C-alpha positions in Angstrom: 101.2 85.6 117.9 101.6 85.4 114.4 104.1 87.6 112.3 102.1 90.5 110.9 102.9 92.6 107.7 102.0 95.9 106.4 101.3 94.7 102.6 99.4 97.7 101.1 99.4 101.6 101.7 97.9 104.3 99.8 97.3 108.4 100.5 95.8 111.3 98.2 97.4 114.6 98.2 96.8 116.3 101.2 96.0 119.9 101.0 92.2 121.0 100.2 89.9 118.1 98.9 86.9 118.4 96.9 85.5 115.1 97.5 84.0 114.1 101.3 86.4 112.2 103.9 84.1 109.3 103.4 84.8 109.2 99.6 88.6 110.0 99.7 88.7 107.3 102.4 87.0 104.7 100.3 89.3 105.6 97.3 92.6 105.2 99.2 91.3 101.9 100.9 90.7 100.6 97.6 94.0 101.6 96.3 95.7 100.1 99.4 93.9 96.8 99.0 94.9 96.8 95.1 98.4 97.0 96.0 98.2 94.4 98.5 97.2 91.7 96.2 94.1 91.1 98.3 90.7 91.7 97.7 88.0 93.9 99.9 86.6 90.1 100.8 89.7 89.2 102.4 89.7 92.2 104.8 88.1 90.8 108.5 88.0 93.9 110.5 88.3 97.8 109.5 89.5 100.4 111.7 88.7 103.9 110.7 89.5 107.1 112.3 87.7 110.3 111.6 88.1 112.7 114.4 86.3 115.6 113.1 83.5 113.7 111.4 81.3 116.0 113.1 82.6 119.0 110.6 80.7 117.2 107.7 77.9 116.1 109.6 78.7 112.7 109.8 79.3 110.0 112.3 79.6 106.4 112.3 81.5 106.5 108.7 83.2 102.9 109.2 80.1 100.9 107.9 79.7 103.6 105.2 83.0 103.0 104.0 82.9 99.2 104.2 79.7 99.7 101.8 81.7 101.5 99.4 84.6 98.4 99.4 81.5 96.2 98.7 82.0 94.5 102.2 79.0 95.7 104.4 79.0 92.7 106.7 82.6 93.3 107.7 82.9 94.7 111.1 84.1 98.2 111.6 85.1 100.5 114.4 86.0 104.1 114.4 88.6 105.3 116.7 89.3 108.8 118.1 92.9 109.4 120.1 93.2 113.1 118.6 96.5 113.1 116.0 97.3 109.6 116.9 94.0 107.9 115.8 95.0 106.2 112.7 98.2 104.9 114.4 95.9 103.6 117.3 93.8 101.9 114.2 97.2 100.2 113.2 97.9 99.2 116.6 94.1 97.4 116.9 94.4 96.1 113.4 98.3 94.3 114.2 96.7 92.9 117.8 93.7 91.4 115.5 95.9 90.0 113.0 98.8 88.8 115.3 96.2 87.4 117.7 94.2 85.4 114.8 90.8 87.1 115.1 91.4 88.4 111.3 93.4 87.2 108.9 93.6 90.9 107.1 92.8 94.0 108.3 92.3 97.7 106.8 93.2 100.9 108.6 91.9 104.2 107.0 91.9 107.8 108.4 90.2 110.7 106.8 89.9 114.3 107.6 88.4 117.3 106.1 88.1 120.7 107.6 89.2 123.1 104.5 85.2 123.9 104.0 85.5 125.6 107.5 87.0 129.0 108.3 90.1 129.2 110.5 88.6 130.2 113.8 86.2 127.0 113.5 88.9 124.6 112.3 91.1 125.8 115.4 88.0 125.4 117.8 87.7 121.8 116.6 91.5 121.2 117.0 91.6 122.5 120.4 89.0 120.5 121.9 91.7 117.5 121.5 93.5 119.3 124.5 91.6 119.9 128.2 88.3 121.7 127.2 87.9 122.8 130.7 91.1 123.8 131.9 93.1 124.5 128.8 90.8 125.3 125.6 88.4 127.6 127.8 91.2 129.3 129.3 92.5 130.4 125.5 94.9 127.7 125.3 95.4 126.5 121.4 97.8 124.2 120.1 100.1 126.9 118.9 100.1 128.4 122.3 100.6 125.1 124.2 103.4 124.1 121.9 104.9 127.8 122.4 104.7 126.8 126.0 107.0 123.7 125.2 109.3 125.4 122.7 109.8 128.5 125.7 110.7 125.9 128.4 113.2 124.1 125.9 114.8 127.4 124.8 115.3 128.6 128.7 116.6 125.3 129.6 118.9 124.6 126.5 121.1 127.1 124.2 118.9 127.2 121.3 119.1 129.5 118.3 116.3 130.6 115.8 118.3 129.1 112.8 118.4 125.7 114.3 114.5 125.3 114.5 114.9 126.8 111.1 117.0 124.4 109.9 114.2 121.7 110.6 111.3 123.7 108.6 113.5 124.1 105.3 114.6 120.5 105.6 111.3 119.4 105.8 109.8 121.6 102.9 112.8 120.3 101.0 111.7 116.8 101.4 108.2 117.4 100.7 109.0 119.4 97.6 109.8 116.1 96.0 106.6 114.2 97.8 103.6 113.9 95.3 101.4 113.7 98.7 102.4 116.4 100.2 100.3 119.6 100.8 103.4 122.0 100.5 105.7 121.4 97.2 107.9 124.3 97.5 111.0 124.5 99.2 111.7 127.8 101.5 115.0 129.4 102.6 116.6 130.0 106.2 115.7 133.8 105.2 112.0 133.0 104.5 111.7 131.0 107.8 113.1 133.9 109.6 111.1 136.7 107.9 107.6 134.7 108.5 105.4 136.1 111.1 105.4 135.2 114.7 102.5 133.0 115.8 102.9 132.3 119.1 106.3 133.5 120.7 108.8 131.8 119.9 107.0 129.6 117.1 106.9 131.6 113.7 104.8 130.9 110.8 107.0 128.5 109.4 107.3 126.3 112.6 103.7 125.2 112.3 102.0 122.8 110.5 99.1 123.5 108.2 95.3 122.5 108.2 95.2 119.9 105.9 92.4 117.6 104.3 93.5 114.2 103.2 93.2 110.4 103.6 95.6 107.6 103.9 95.0 103.9 104.2 96.9 100.4 105.3 96.4 96.6 104.8 97.6 94.6 107.6 97.9 90.8 106.9 99.3 87.6 108.7 102.5 86.6 106.9 101.0 82.9 106.6 97.9 84.2 105.0 99.6 86.6 102.3 102.3 83.8 101.2 103.3 85.6 98.0 103.2 89.4 98.6 102.7 91.7 95.7 104.7 94.1 97.3 107.9 94.4 99.8 106.0 94.1 103.2 106.8 96.0 106.3 107.5 93.5 109.0 106.1 94.7 112.1 108.6 94.5 114.7 106.9 96.5 117.5 103.6 97.9 117.9 103.6 100.1 121.3 101.4 102.7 122.6 101.2 105.0 125.8 99.6 107.8 127.5 100.4 110.3 129.9 99.2 113.1 132.0 97.0 115.1 129.6 97.3 118.8 131.3 100.8 120.5 131.1 100.4 122.3 134.2 100.4 118.9 135.7 103.5 117.5 134.6 106.8 117.3 136.2 108.7 119.4 133.3 108.1 120.6 130.1 111.3 119.3 128.3 109.4 116.4 126.4 106.5 114.0 126.1 106.4 111.5 128.7 104.2 109.1 126.6 106.9 109.1 124.1 109.6 107.8 126.3 107.1 105.3 127.5 105.9 104.2 124.2 109.9 104.2 123.0 110.7 101.9 125.6 108.2 99.6 125.1 108.6 99.3 121.1 112.5 98.9 121.3 111.9 96.3 124.0 109.3 94.5 121.7 111.5 95.0 118.8 114.6 93.7 120.6 116.5 96.8 118.9 118.1 100.1 120.0 117.6 103.6 118.4 121.3 102.9 116.5 119.3 100.0 114.5 117.0 102.1 113.1 118.0 103.5 109.7 115.0 106.5 109.3 112.3 107.8 111.1 108.9 109.3 110.5 108.2 111.6 113.6 105.4 113.6 114.7 106.4 117.4 113.9 103.3 119.2 114.4 105.7 122.2 115.3 109.2 122.2 115.1 109.8 121.9 118.6 107.9 118.6 118.6 110.6 117.3 116.1 113.4 117.9 118.5 111.4 116.7 121.7 110.5 113.5 119.6 114.3 112.6 118.6 115.3 112.9 122.1 112.4 111.3 123.9 112.6 108.4 121.6 116.4 108.1 122.6 118.3 109.3 119.2 119.9 112.4 120.7 120.7 113.2 124.4 118.3 115.8 126.0 119.1 119.6 124.6 121.0 118.3 121.5 118.2 117.7 119.0 117.9 120.8 117.4 121.7 121.4 116.9 121.9 118.1 115.3 119.1 118.8 112.9 120.7 122.1 112.0 124.2 120.2 111.5 122.5 118.2 109.1 122.4 114.8 110.8 118.6 114.4 110.3 118.7 115.2 106.4 117.4 112.9 103.6 121.0 112.1 103.0 122.4 112.5 106.6 123.4 110.0 109.6 119.6 109.8 110.6 117.0 110.8 107.9 114.0 112.3 109.7 110.8 112.9 107.9 111.6 112.2 104.5 107.9 112.8 103.4 108.3 116.3 104.8 106.3 115.4 107.9 103.2 117.3 109.4 105.3 120.4 108.7 105.1 120.6 105.2 103.4 117.0 104.0 100.4 118.1 105.6 98.3 117.4 108.8 94.8 116.0 108.2 94.7 114.7 111.9 92.9 111.4 111.6 95.1 110.5 108.3 98.3 111.5 109.6 99.7 108.2 111.6 98.7 106.0 108.7 100.4 108.7 106.3 103.5 108.0 108.0 103.8 104.6 107.5 102.8 105.1 103.6 106.2 107.0 103.6 107.6 103.9 105.2 106.4 101.4 102.7 107.2 103.6 99.5 110.8 104.0 100.9 110.8 100.0 101.0 109.4 99.6 97.6 111.2 102.0 95.7 108.1 104.5 95.0 109.6 107.3 96.7 111.5 108.9 93.9 113.3 112.0 94.3 113.3 111.7 98.0 114.9 108.1 98.8 116.9 107.8 102.1 120.1 105.8 101.9 119.2 102.8 103.8 115.8 101.2 104.3 116.2 98.0 106.3 114.2 99.3 109.3 112.0 102.3 110.1 110.3 103.8 113.0 106.9 105.7 113.0 106.1 107.9 115.9 102.7 109.6 116.3 101.3 112.0 119.1 98.0 112.8 120.1 97.6 116.3 121.4 100.5 117.4 123.2 101.3 114.1 124.5 98.0 112.5 126.3 98.6 109.7 123.6 101.5 108.2 121.6 102.1 105.5 119.1 105.4 103.8 118.3 105.8 101.3 115.3 109.1 99.7 114.0 109.3 97.8 111.0 112.0 96.1 109.1 112.1 94.2 105.8 111.9 90.3 106.0 
């Protein structure tokens, strides 16, 4: 297996796009390739994620993006793994490059839903759950994650203010991120005054619907030779699945797929949680960030919310979490989310995260979940 690097990364601003998902994907892909010092002709494979292309009446978008890049003969595949789609694409790109099937590969995710009404958008999101047994019975993702939050709060003493601290922290980080959907801080009082969406989740516990696009260039060390930027050395790329339906799980105090993927990733990297300097984790709801930190092994079960409230996960804390603002405030354009987490790590490594720098950038972890944990990807990166 060849040593594999992420050598380019780009994102647009999440929120509401005027351009199509296809146009945005092509534009950020060109920027990521430009950053890498490579050319489109160097790309041997493209991995594209666009879960809800049907919202724009466009499937099979990969070849269209390749056409825009001027590489119509390059093979492409479109992947769907719910919210973890572009992380699944990253895994496939790493496998292809490390295994010698391509010297360089492009990963790009894009989503556009802002032209739809809220009910339609929510319905699209909900089909990533079990449509027959969950969605048709009225379970949307706010309700499903509210069930996880309720189970957690019954098992462990947790105050509203603890979850509020996570929302406040992520909005503060996003306010310094030019890619973020919400670039405005909130106070704890604002959080507590926000309306209840699905008890016990309030408005500011929930991520927004966002449009957006993000792209990564993955290449073999031996192919790049003299990188134009500080590359992210891929130390681990692990994926896992788990029982999709929550009613069939042994407990609701975490996501089994995160635990399995994390175990595999740390084993691949020959690292432990204590070796990681900062993280980007999947926080579609504040409870998701808490569970991620516990399932990944950074905090004992039942302590994640308190650690966050105590400032441990702040940008200048002992373990910075989501310096980008996370899905919660940076935004959540489903298919672009996983790639955008790695964009943040790339910018931190390259001194491009102006105003939101973390204290140490020697190692980083990205954690991305599909739906309520049916899919999960964990990637670990380091400097050369």
